[in-house]
C-alpha positions in Angstrom: -3.5 -47.6 74.6 -6.6 -48.2 72.8 -7.3 -51.7 71.8 -10.0 -53.1 69.5 -12.7 -54.9 71.2 -13.8 -56.8 68.1 -13.2 -57.0 64.5 -15.8 -57.5 61.5 -15.0 -59.1 58.2 -17.5 -59.0 55.4 -17.4 -61.9 52.6 -19.4 -62.7 49.6 -21.4 -65.8 50.3 -22.4 -68.2 47.2 -26.0 -69.4 47.2 -26.1 -73.0 48.4 -27.1 -74.1 45.0 -24.6 -72.2 42.9 -21.9 -74.9 42.6 -24.3 -77.4 41.6 -26.1 -75.1 39.2 -22.9 -74.0 37.6 -21.4 -77.6 37.4 -24.9 -78.7 35.5 -24.6 -75.9 33.1 -21.0 -76.9 32.4 -21.9 -80.7 32.0 -24.5 -79.3 29.5 -22.0 -78.0 27.4 -22.2 -74.5 28.1 -19.0 -72.3 28.6 -19.6 -70.0 31.7 -18.4 -66.5 31.9 -18.7 -64.4 35.0 -19.0 -60.6 34.6 -19.3 -58.7 38.3 -19.1 -55.3 39.5 -17.6 -56.8 42.8 -14.0 -56.4 43.7 -11.1 -58.4 41.9 -10.2 -60.9 44.8 -13.8 -61.5 45.6 -14.9 -62.3 42.1 -11.8 -64.7 41.5 -12.7 -66.5 44.6 -16.1 -67.0 43.7 -15.1 -68.2 40.0 -12.7 -70.7 41.5 -15.4 -72.3 43.6 -17.9 -72.3 40.6 -15.2 -73.6 38.3 -15.4 -70.7 35.8 -12.2 -69.8 34.0 -13.3 -66.6 32.5 -14.3 -64.1 35.3 -14.0 -60.3 35.2 -14.5 -58.1 38.1 -15.2 -54.3 38.6 -17.5 -54.3 35.4 -19.7 -51.6 35.0 -23.0 -52.1 33.0 -21.1 -51.1 29.8 -18.3 -53.4 30.3 -20.9 -56.5 31.0 -22.7 -55.2 27.6 -19.2 -55.0 25.9 -18.3 -58.6 27.0 -21.6 -60.0 25.8 -21.2 -58.1 22.4 -17.7 -59.5 22.0 -18.9 -63.1 22.6 -21.7 -62.5 20.0 -19.2 -61.0 17.7 -17.2 -64.3 18.0 -20.2 -66.3 16.9 -21.5 -67.5 20.4 -25.3 -67.5 21.4 -25.2 -65.8 24.7 -27.7 -66.6 27.7 -27.0 -63.9 30.4 -28.3 -64.5 34.1 -28.7 -61.5 36.0 -30.6 -60.0 38.8 -29.6 -56.2 39.5 -30.7 -53.0 37.9 -27.4 -52.7 36.5 -27.8 -56.0 34.6 -30.9 -54.5 32.5 -28.8 -53.2 29.5 -27.1 -56.5 29.3 -29.9 -58.8 29.8 -31.6 -56.8 27.0 -28.8 -57.4 24.7 -28.4 -61.1 25.4 -29.7 -63.4 22.9 -31.5 -65.3 25.9 -32.1 -63.4 29.2 -32.7 -65.2 32.6 -33.7 -63.5 35.9 -34.3 -65.2 39.2 -37.6 -64.6 41.0 -35.8 -62.2 43.7 -34.2 -60.2 40.9 -34.9 -56.4 40.7 -37.9 -55.5 38.9 -36.1 -53.9 36.0 -33.9 -57.0 35.5 -37.1 -59.0 35.3 -38.7 -56.7 32.9 -35.6 -57.3 30.6 -35.4 -60.9 31.1 -36.8 -63.4 28.6 -37.4 -66.0 31.3 -37.9 -65.6 35.0 -37.1 -68.7 37.2 -39.5 -68.3 39.9 -37.8 -71.0 42.2 -35.0 -68.6 42.5 -32.7 -71.7 42.6 -29.6 -71.5 40.5 -29.4 -75.4 40.0 -32.7 -75.1 38.0 -31.1 -73.4 35.2 -29.8 -76.8 33.9 -33.4 -77.9 34.2 -34.5 -75.0 32.2 -31.9 -75.6 29.5 -32.9 -79.2 29.3 -36.5 -78.3 29.0 -35.9 -75.7 26.4 -33.8 -78.2 24.2 -36.7 -80.9 24.9 -39.3 -78.3 23.6 -37.2 -77.4 20.4 -36.8 -81.1 19.6 -40.8 -81.9 20.0 -41.7 -78.8 18.0 -39.5 -80.1 15.1 -40.7 -83.5 15.6 -44.3 -82.2 15.3 -43.5 -79.8 12.2 -42.1 -82.9 10.4 -45.2 -84.9 11.1 -47.6 -82.1 10.1 -45.5 -81.8 6.7 -45.6 -85.4 6.2 -49.4 -85.7 6.9 -49.9 -82.7 4.8 -48.0 -83.9 1.7 -49.5 -87.4 1.7 -53.1 -86.5 2.3 -53.7 -83.1 0.6 -53.0 -84.6 -2.9 -55.1 -87.4 -2.3 -57.8 -85.3 -1.3 -57.4 -82.9 -4.3 -57.7 -85.8 -6.8 -60.6 -87.3 -5.1 -59.0 -90.4 -3.8 -59.7 -89.5 -0.1 -63.2 -88.5 0.7 -63.9 -85.4 2.9 -65.1 -87.2 5.8 -61.8 -89.4 5.9 -59.7 -86.3 5.5 -61.6 -84.7 8.3 -61.0 -87.8 10.5 -57.2 -87.9 9.3 -56.8 -84.3 10.1 -58.3 -84.8 13.6 -55.9 -87.8 14.4 -53.0 -85.9 13.2 -53.8 -83.0 15.5 -54.2 -85.6 18.3 -50.9 -87.1 17.6 -49.4 -83.5 17.7 -50.9 -82.9 20.9 -50.0 -86.2 22.7 -46.2 -85.7 21.5 -46.1 -82.0 23.1 -47.6 -83.7 26.4 -44.3 -85.6 26.6 -43.0 -82.2 28.0 -45.2 -82.5 31.1 -43.0 -85.5 32.3 -40.5 -84.3 34.7 -36.8 -85.3 34.0 -35.1 -83.0 36.6 -35.0 -82.8 40.4 -37.6 -80.3 40.4 -40.1 -78.1 38.7 -39.5 -74.7 37.4 
């Protein structure tokens, strides 16, 4: 009788930082969905480990696209993270698309953002940086509106001499630049 001398088992392996990255995104208020072309048992196991309730297995590129479009039709803003060639159509359709540094060239070409560090745990850092950037841009726009609303009428009626208006404009620009430089201060564990 023939007896096997060995047995091989293959399993999906999570990236070491996947659990912390998914947890960080969930803490930031994002609802996580997993659309994968892998087998059902594997996808369900990964989703459990990552704490993702909505996991869909055996997805074709068209299934992933339909999933994103359904979320968008429900009024959701969708950020998609993908790394394969088959993710290119859905990356192009998402409101924000993110590829990691080791993603296929086509996925990177379709992505809005490429995380060069290739660490999933940097996605919450990316989100935090984006939110801080939007807040600072809004502050700078409010400051510019206030400054111009106050100084332009004064200059037009002659109560503000041109030299003082020029100094005021330079100081206003300096305030905007210094405010924007606050973004260079790191708040996360590592830069992107």
